[in-house]
N, C-alpha and C positions, 0 to 999 in steps of 0.2 A: 504497500499499499505504499503512495508518494506522501508527501508529507510538506503540505500549505502552509504557509509562512504566516499567514495570518487565522485568530480566531474568531467565532460569536462573540459579536458585542464590540469587536473594533472599529475603530471609526480609520475609515479606509476612502484613498483618489484615486479615480478611474484613469488613467493616462492614455487606451485609445480607444479610438470608435468616436458612435454618435453624443452617447456624453460622457467623451473627453473634456477634462476639470471639474464635473461633479465631484464631488466625497458623500460618503454614507456611513450608516451603521451596518454592519451585517449579519441576518435575521440568521444566516446559519447556512454553512464549511459541506457538504459532499468532496469530503478528501479521495474517491476510488474516482472520481470523474474531471481532479485538479477545479472545480468550480465554487461559485460563491454566491448566494443572493445578499442583494444589496439595499434597505429603506426604500422608496423610492427613486430606484434607477435600475437604466433599462426596461419599464412595464411593458408587461404584456397586454395584451385586454381581448378576453375572451367571451365568443357569447353567448348565453344559454336557453337555453327553451326551460318556462312554466311546469312547473314541479309540482308535489303538497308538501315540501318541504319552503321551497321558494316560488308562490303564486304570480309573482312578478314578473320572472326571465330579466332578460336583456344584457347589456354593456357591463362585460368583473374584468376591475384593472387589476394584476398583480407586478409582482416584479420577478423577472424571469431570470436563472440562473445566465455567470458569461463567467470564460476563463478566470483563474486564480491570476497568472499571470503579467494582470490587461493591471491590476489594481500595487499599489502600496501603501504599504501600512505609515498612516498617521501619528508620530510619535507623538503621544501627550504632555511630554516634557515641553520640548522645545516645540512641538503647533505644525509642525512641517514635516510631507512625505519622504522615508529616508526607508535604505535598504533592512535589513534584517539581521542579525550574528546571533548564531546560534554559542552560549556556553556551559558549562557541564559545571553544577553548581553542590554545596553538600544536597540539598532539600532536593535536586532535576537536572532540568534542563532549563533555562533562564531566557527569553529574548534580549536580546542589545541593541537599538539603537545607533548607528553606525554618524550621524553624524554628529549625536552628542552623550554618545558613550555611556550611557543612563538605562539599568535598566525596564524592559519598559512590565514588566507581568508584578 
């Protein structure tokens, strides 16, 4: 299984594509497919027909997954997009910001 450089709840900056320059919070990480779902970014529309549970039907908007390589973690300390370095610690593995050299977790 591939390692993803971001976790659920992280704030990320989108590097490429239609949503370039936007940032948002990660709702879900799909490590097997190397994809992330970001709140309010890469929105897709789904047309639904009326059902007993949803009597109105209509168009529902929801965020679609995008490749994890197209996003960059925003450091909570320096508040800028930065690369992530992993270091072993007695408590486990710690992610470190390459810009300010401070731990992210």
